[in-house]
C-alpha positions as CSV (number, residue, x, y, z in Angstrom):
1,M,-0.8,-19.7,-13.2
2,N,-3.4,-20.5,-10.5
3,T,-3.9,-17.4,-8.4
4,E,-6.3,-16.5,-5.6
5,L,-8.1,-13.2,-5.8
6,R,-7.4,-11.5,-2.4
7,S,-9.0,-8.2,-3.1
8,D,-10.9,-6.5,-6.0
9,R,-11.6,-2.8,-5.8
10,P,-13.5,-1.7,-8.9
11,D,-14.4,1.5,-7.1
12,A,-11.1,2.6,-5.7
13,L,-10.1,6.3,-5.9
14,A,-6.9,7.9,-7.3
15,L,-5.8,11.5,-6.9
16,G,-4.8,13.0,-10.2
17,P,-2.2,15.5,-11.3
18,A,-4.6,18.4,-11.0
19,G,-5.9,17.2,-7.6
20,E,-9.0,15.6,-9.1
21,A,-10.3,12.3,-7.6
22,V,-11.2,9.6,-10.2
23,R,-12.4,6.1,-10.0
24,C,-9.9,3.3,-10.8
25,Q,-9.7,-0.5,-10.4
26,V,-7.2,-2.1,-8.1
27,S,-6.9,-5.9,-7.5
28,C,-4.6,-8.1,-5.5
29,H,-3.8,-11.7,-6.4
30,F,-1.9,-14.3,-4.4
31,D,-0.1,-17.3,-6.1
32,P,0.4,-20.0,-3.5
33,Y,2.5,-22.0,-6.0
34,A,5.0,-19.3,-6.9
35,D,8.5,-20.7,-7.1
36,D,10.2,-17.4,-6.2
37,R,9.6,-14.4,-3.9
38,A,6.9,-12.8,-6.2
39,L,3.9,-14.3,-4.5
40,Y,1.6,-11.3,-4.8
41,T,0.5,-9.2,-7.8
42,V,-1.3,-5.9,-7.5
43,R,-2.9,-4.5,-10.6
44,A,-4.2,-0.9,-11.1
45,Q,-6.1,0.4,-14.0
46,G,-7.1,4.0,-14.5
47,P,-6.4,7.1,-16.5
48,W,-2.7,6.1,-16.6
49,G,-3.5,2.8,-18.2
50,A,-3.0,-0.6,-16.6
51,V,0.1,-1.3,-14.4
52,E,1.1,-4.3,-12.4
53,G,3.5,-4.9,-9.6
54,T,4.7,-8.1,-7.9
55,G,6.3,-8.8,-4.6
56,G,6.8,-11.2,-1.8
57,D,3.9,-9.6,0.0
58,A,0.9,-7.5,-1.0
59,F,2.4,-4.3,0.4
60,G,5.6,-4.7,-1.6
61,A,3.5,-5.3,-4.8
62,L,1.4,-2.2,-4.0
63,L,4.6,-0.2,-3.6
64,A,5.7,-1.4,-7.0
65,V,2.4,-0.2,-8.6
66,R,2.6,3.2,-6.8
67,R,6.2,3.7,-8.1
68,Q,4.8,3.3,-11.6
69,V,1.8,5.7,-11.3
70,E,3.4,8.4,-9.2
71,P,5.8,9.7,-12.0
72,L,2.6,10.2,-14.0
73,G,1.2,12.4,-11.3
74,W,-1.2,9.9,-9.7
75,L,-1.6,8.8,-6.1
76,L,-3.7,5.8,-5.1
77,A,-6.2,6.6,-2.3
78,L,-5.7,3.4,-0.5
79,A,-4.8,2.8,3.2
80,G,-1.4,1.3,2.1
81,A,-0.6,4.8,0.6
82,R,-1.4,6.8,3.8
83,R,1.5,8.7,5.4
84,D,0.6,7.0,8.8
85,V,0.4,3.4,7.7
86,W,3.2,0.9,7.4
87,P,3.4,-2.9,8.0
88,S,5.8,-4.5,10.4
89,G,8.3,-7.1,9.2
90,M,6.1,-9.8,10.7
91,L,3.0,-8.5,8.9
92,R,4.9,-8.6,5.7
93,Q,6.1,-12.1,6.3
94,S,2.5,-13.1,6.7
95,G,1.4,-11.6,3.4
96,G,1.5,-7.8,4.0
97,E,-2.2,-7.4,3.3
98,E,-2.6,-5.2,6.4
99,G,-0.5,-2.4,7.9
100,Y,-0.4,-0.6,11.3
101,L,-1.9,2.8,11.8
102,L,1.1,4.5,13.2
103,L,0.0,6.5,16.2
104,P,2.4,8.7,18.1
105,H,4.5,6.9,20.7
106,D,2.7,3.6,20.2
107,A,4.6,0.4,19.7
108,A,3.7,-1.2,16.4
109,G,2.1,-4.1,18.1
110,D,-0.4,-1.8,19.9
111,S,-1.5,0.1,16.9
112,P,-4.7,-0.7,15.0
113,L,-4.5,-2.8,11.8
114,V,-5.9,-1.6,8.5
115,P,-6.3,-3.5,5.3
116,I,-3.9,-1.9,2.8
117,L,-6.5,-1.8,-0.1
118,D,-9.2,-0.1,2.0
119,D,-10.1,3.5,1.1
120,A,-8.0,6.3,2.5
121,P,-8.8,10.0,3.0
122,L,-7.4,12.0,0.2
123,D,-5.5,14.3,2.5
124,L,-3.6,11.4,4.0
125,V,-2.4,9.9,0.8
126,V,1.3,10.5,-0.1
127,T,4.0,9.3,-2.4
128,V,6.1,6.3,-1.5
129,A,9.1,8.5,-0.6
130,E,6.9,10.7,1.7
131,Q,5.4,7.5,3.4
132,E,8.9,6.1,3.9
133,A,10.1,9.3,5.4
134,A,7.0,9.5,7.7
135,Y,7.7,5.9,8.9
136,D,11.3,6.7,9.5
137,R,10.3,9.7,11.7
138,W,7.7,7.6,13.6
139,W,10.4,4.9,14.2
140,E,12.9,7.4,15.5
141,Q,10.3,9.0,17.8
142,R,9.3,5.5,19.1
143,R,13.0,4.6,19.7
144,S,13.6,7.9,21.6
145,H,10.6,7.2,23.9
146,T,11.7,3.7,25.0
């Protein structure tokens, strides 16, 4: 397998079950020769051990990793895990390595972009379910203002 390293975060933070912040390593690889939809692989190593998620885009692979560490009480303190970040379909089709910062009443195309593996403030990091619910609320508010 010939993959490209897209991001390597040996100093990423994770929020633990007791609210403690600890260092972990998170990396993202892209396989330009993949035969199926699993083009991206995100790996996270920390107190929970080593986990890996794959997906057709980096955001999907990150979601897969988060779904493995969350039941163990861990949240990754990355921009892709913020309650107010979500990529559009077009961003995901182009790799999903960035997401929109979802500002109130902004159309997704007007919102700032953030790399999903950048650091995130600990108070903005949420579970996948909470992030999905926040995106759904943002989307409904956006639709009601158009």
